[in-house]
C-alpha positions in Angstrom: 28.4 -225.3 174.5 25.4 -225.3 172.2 22.3 -226.9 173.6 21.5 -228.9 170.5 22.7 -229.8 167.0 22.6 -227.1 164.4 22.2 -224.4 167.1 23.5 -221.5 165.1 21.4 -222.1 162.0 18.2 -222.7 164.1 18.3 -220.2 167.0 17.2 -217.0 165.0 13.8 -218.3 164.2 13.5 -220.1 167.5 14.2 -216.8 169.3 11.6 -215.1 167.2 8.9 -217.7 168.2 9.9 -217.5 171.9 9.5 -213.8 171.9 6.1 -214.0 170.2 4.8 -216.2 173.0 6.5 -214.3 175.9 9.3 -216.8 176.6 12.7 -215.4 177.5 14.7 -218.3 176.0 14.5 -222.0 175.2 15.5 -222.9 178.8 12.5 -221.0 180.0 10.3 -223.1 177.8 11.7 -226.2 179.5 11.2 -224.8 183.0 7.5 -223.9 182.1 6.8 -227.5 181.0 8.5 -229.0 184.1 6.7 -226.6 186.4 3.5 -228.1 185.0 4.7 -231.6 185.7 5.7 -232.6 182.2 9.3 -233.7 181.2 9.0 -233.4 177.5 12.5 -234.8 176.8 11.8 -237.9 178.7 8.6 -238.5 176.7 10.4 -238.0 173.4 13.3 -240.2 174.3 10.9 -242.8 175.5 9.6 -243.1 172.0 12.9 -243.1 170.1 15.9 -243.4 172.5 18.4 -242.6 169.8 16.8 -239.2 168.9 19.0 -236.1 168.8 19.0 -233.4 171.5 17.3 -231.0 169.1 14.3 -233.3 168.9 13.8 -233.0 172.6 14.1 -229.2 172.5 11.8 -228.8 169.5 9.0 -230.6 171.3 9.7 -228.7 174.5 9.3 -225.4 172.6 6.0 -226.5 171.1 4.7 -227.8 174.4 5.6 -224.5 176.1 3.7 -222.6 173.4 0.6 -224.7 174.0 0.8 -224.0 177.8 1.2 -220.3 177.1 -1.9 -220.4 174.9 -3.8 -222.1 177.6 -4.8 -225.0 175.3 -6.5 -227.9 177.0 -7.3 -230.3 174.2 -4.7 -232.6 172.9 -5.8 -232.1 169.3 -5.2 -228.4 169.6 -2.0 -228.8 171.5 -0.6 -231.0 168.7 -0.8 -228.0 166.3 1.3 -225.9 168.7 3.8 -228.7 168.8 4.0 -228.3 165.0 4.9 -224.7 165.5 7.8 -225.6 167.7 9.0 -228.3 165.2 8.7 -225.8 162.3 10.8 -223.3 164.2 13.6 -225.9 164.2 13.6 -226.3 160.4 16.7 -224.9 158.9 15.9 -222.0 156.5 16.0 -223.1 152.9 16.1 -226.8 153.7 13.8 -229.4 152.2 11.9 -229.7 155.5 11.5 -225.9 155.7 10.2 -225.8 152.1 7.6 -228.5 152.8 6.6 -227.1 156.2 7.2 -230.5 157.6 7.1 -229.3 161.2 3.6 -228.0 160.8 2.7 -231.1 159.0 3.7 -233.3 161.9 1.6 -231.2 164.2 -1.4 -231.4 161.9 -1.1 -235.2 161.5 -1.0 -235.7 165.3 -4.0 -233.4 165.7 -5.9 -235.5 163.1 -5.1 -238.8 165.0 -6.4 -237.2 168.2 -9.8 -236.3 166.6 -12.7 -238.7 166.7 -13.2 -238.5 162.9 -10.0 -240.6 162.4 -10.8 -244.2 163.4 -7.9 -246.2 162.0 -4.3 -245.2 161.4 -1.9 -247.4 159.5 1.9 -247.5 159.4 2.7 -248.8 155.9 6.2 -250.0 156.3 8.6 -252.8 155.7 8.3 -254.7 159.0 12.1 -254.8 159.2 11.9 -251.2 160.3 11.5 -250.9 164.1 10.7 -247.2 163.6 7.1 -248.1 162.7 6.9 -250.1 165.9 8.3 -247.2 167.9 5.7 -244.9 166.4 2.9 -247.4 167.0 3.9 -247.9 170.6 3.9 -244.1 171.2 0.3 -244.0 169.9 -0.9 -247.1 171.7 0.4 -245.8 175.0 -1.2 -242.3 174.8 -3.7 -241.5 172.0 -6.7 -243.2 173.6 -6.3 -241.3 176.8 -7.5 -238.2 174.9 -10.2 -239.8 172.8 -13.7 -240.9 173.4 -13.5 -243.8 170.9 -10.2 -245.7 170.7 -7.9 -245.1 167.7 -7.2 -248.3 166.0 -3.6 -248.7 165.0 -2.2 -251.2 162.5 1.1 -252.1 160.9 0.9 -253.3 157.3 4.0 -254.5 155.5 5.5 -256.9 153.0 6.3 -260.3 154.5 4.3 -262.5 156.8 7.2 -263.9 158.8 8.5 -260.4 159.4 5.1 -259.2 160.7 5.0 -262.0 163.2 8.5 -261.3 164.4 7.8 -257.6 164.9 4.5 -258.4 166.7 6.1 -260.9 169.0 9.1 -258.6 169.9 6.9 -255.6 170.6 3.9 -257.3 172.2 1.5 -256.5 169.3 -1.3 -258.7 168.0 -0.2 -260.6 164.9 -3.0 -261.0 162.3 -2.4 -263.8 159.8 -4.3 -263.4 156.6 -4.9 -265.3 153.4 -5.7 -263.5 150.1 -8.0 -265.0 147.5 -6.6 -263.8 144.1 -9.7 -265.0 142.3 -12.1 -262.9 144.3 -9.8 -260.1 145.6 -11.0 -260.8 149.2 -8.7 -261.2 152.2 -9.6 -263.5 155.1 -8.2 -263.5 158.7 -6.8 -266.9 159.4 -5.5 -266.4 163.0 -5.0 -263.7 165.6 -2.2 -264.0 168.2 -1.8 -261.4 170.9 1.7 -261.3 172.3 0.9 -259.2 175.3 -1.9 -257.7 177.3 -2.9 -254.1 177.6 -2.3 -251.2 175.1 0.4 -252.8 173.0 -1.8 -255.8 172.2 -4.3 -253.4 170.6 -1.8 -252.7 167.8 -2.6 -255.1 165.0 0.3 -256.3 162.9 -0.3 -257.6 159.3 2.1 -259.1 156.8 1.2 -259.3 153.1 2.5 -261.3 150.2 2.1 -258.5 147.7 0.4 -255.1 146.9 -3.0 -256.6 146.2 -3.2 -258.2 149.7 -1.8 -255.0 151.3 -4.6 -252.9 149.7 -7.2 -255.5 150.8 -5.9 -255.3 154.4 -6.4 -251.5 154.4 -10.0 -251.9 153.2 -10.5 -254.7 155.8 -9.5 -252.3 158.6 -11.2 -249.3 157.0 -8.0 -247.2 157.3 -8.6 -243.4 157.4 -5.0 -242.2 157.6 -1.6 -243.8 156.8 2.0 -243.0 156.7 4.4 -244.8 154.4 8.0 -245.7 155.2 10.5 -245.0 152.6 13.3 -247.4 153.2 12.4 -251.1 153.0 10.5 -252.2 149.9 9.2 -248.7 149.1 8.7 -249.3 145.4 7.4 -252.9 145.8 5.0 -252.3 148.6 4.4 -249.1 150.6 3.9 -246.5 147.9 2.0 -248.8 145.5 -0.3 -249.9 148.3 -1.0 -246.3 149.4 -1.5 -245.1 145.8 -3.8 -247.9 144.9 -5.9 -247.6 148.1 -6.1 -243.8 147.4 -7.5 -244.5 144.0 -10.1 -247.0 145.2 -11.1 -244.8 148.1 -11.8 -241.9 145.7 -13.9 -244.3 143.6 -15.9 -245.3 146.7 -16.3 -241.7 147.9 -14.3 -242.5 151.1 -12.0 -240.0 152.7 -8.4 -241.2 153.1 -5.4 -239.0 154.1 -2.1 -240.3 152.8 1.3 -239.2 154.3 4.6 -240.0 152.6 7.2 -240.0 155.4 10.4 -240.2 153.4 12.2 -238.4 150.6 14.5 -235.5 150.2 17.8 -234.7 148.6 19.9 -237.6 147.4 17.2 -240.1 148.3 17.2 -243.7 147.1 16.8 -245.1 143.6 18.8 -242.8 141.4 18.2 -239.2 142.1 18.2 -237.4 138.7 21.1 -235.1 139.5 22.9 -235.2 142.8 24.6 -231.9 142.1 21.2 -230.2 141.9 20.8 -230.3 145.7 17.2 -229.7 146.8 16.0 -230.0 143.2 17.2 -233.6 143.1 14.8 -236.3 144.0 14.9 -240.1 143.7 12.2 -242.5 142.7 10.9 -243.1 146.2 10.4 -239.4 146.8 8.6 -239.1 143.4 6.3 -241.9 144.2 5.4 -240.3 147.5 4.5 -237.1 145.6 2.1 -239.1 143.5 -0.2 -240.3 146.3 0.4 -238.2 149.3 -1.7 -235.4 150.9 1.3 -234.4 152.9 4.9 -235.3 152.3 7.5 -235.3 155.1 11.3 -235.2 154.6 13.9 -237.8 155.4 13.9 -241.3 156.7 11.0 -242.9 158.4 13.4 -244.3 161.0 16.9 -242.8 160.9 17.4 -239.5 163.0 20.5 -238.4 161.1 18.7 -238.4 157.7 15.8 -236.4 159.0 18.4 -234.0 160.4 20.0 -233.8 157.0 16.7 -232.7 155.5 16.7 -229.8 157.9 14.1 -230.8 160.5 15.3 -232.5 163.7 17.1 -235.7 164.6 14.2 -238.1 164.9 12.7 -240.6 162.5 9.4 -239.6 161.0 7.5 -242.6 162.3 8.6 -242.2 165.9 7.8 -238.5 165.5 4.2 -239.4 165.0 4.1 -241.3 168.3 6.1 -238.5 170.1 3.7 -235.8 168.8 0.7 -237.6 170.2 2.3 -238.6 173.4 3.5 -235.1 174.2 0.1 -233.6 173.3 -1.7 -236.0 175.6 0.7 -235.4 178.4 0.2 -231.6 178.2 -3.6 -232.0 178.0 -3.5 -234.1 181.2 -1.3 -231.6 182.9 -3.5 -228.6 182.0 -6.6 -230.4 183.3 -4.8 -230.9 186.6 -3.7 -227.3 186.7 
C-alpha cells in the first residue's frame, strides 16, 4: 500500500532528493527525525488535523534534510523544509511551476528572522484556516526569536472577528475608522485567554480603507491573503493598496497570495485551458504579490489538486514554523 496520496507521481523526485542527502528511503527520513526526538507528523497534524498523509511525509523529508545538513537555526531549517515540500510537487503542476514548496520554506524562514516584526493573515474570518496558521505561529515562532513576532488576523466583518477571537482564545481588537481623516482608533481590546494564543490580535474591518489602516497601525511587514471568503471585496484590495502605500513611504512589505490555480473562483477565462486558465482571484493575487502560492488557503484537497500536498496554505505557514523550531530545539539538545 502506498504511504501517501499521489505516491507514484511523486516518488521519483523524492527518491532523487533522498539519495542526494544520503537517505535510503522516506521511512529512513522518519526514523532519523524520531531518533532526534521529533515526531514531525504529530506536529503537522497538530496544526491542521484534516491534512493528508503526504503533508506529514513532505515535512518529514524536509526535516530529515535539515538534520543531515546539521542546521541548527530555525530560519535555516525552514528553507530545508521547503526543499522537502518542493520534492512533493507533482511535475508539470501549478505548484511545481510556481515553486510553491520552496516558497513556503522561504516564507517560514522570513518569519523566523528578526527583520520581520509583524505578520498578518488577511482573510475572511469565517475561515478557520487563518486561525490554525496563527495558532501554529503563536505556539512556536517566538521560541526561536530574540524579539517576539507579532501576529494579527485582519478580515472583513467585526462580528466575525470577535467570534474567531473568542473561539480560539485570541485578543479581539475593536476599532473605529474615521472616514474624514483616514485614521483608525482602537476602541477596546479583549483577551479571550492567557498565554501565547492571547498574543494573536484579531481585527475586523468594515471595508478596505479600514483594513489598510489596520495594517499601517500594526506596521505589518509580511502578509498572506486568503482566497476564498471575500477575496475581491477585501483581502486582495487591502494587500494591493497597502503595497502601493508602503512603496510611497519607502517601507518594505512582502505580500504573499495564498490561493489561486486552475479553475479558481470567479470565472476562469477558459476551463479547458488547464494550467493556463486562471480566475479573477488568482489574477488579483498576481497584481500585488511577491510570492504566489497555489490552491486554497484552507482546504487540503484543493492544494493537493494544484500539485503540492494536502494541507491548506495558511495552516502550512504555521506548520513550517512549528517544525523548524522543533528541529532547532532538538539539534541544540543533541
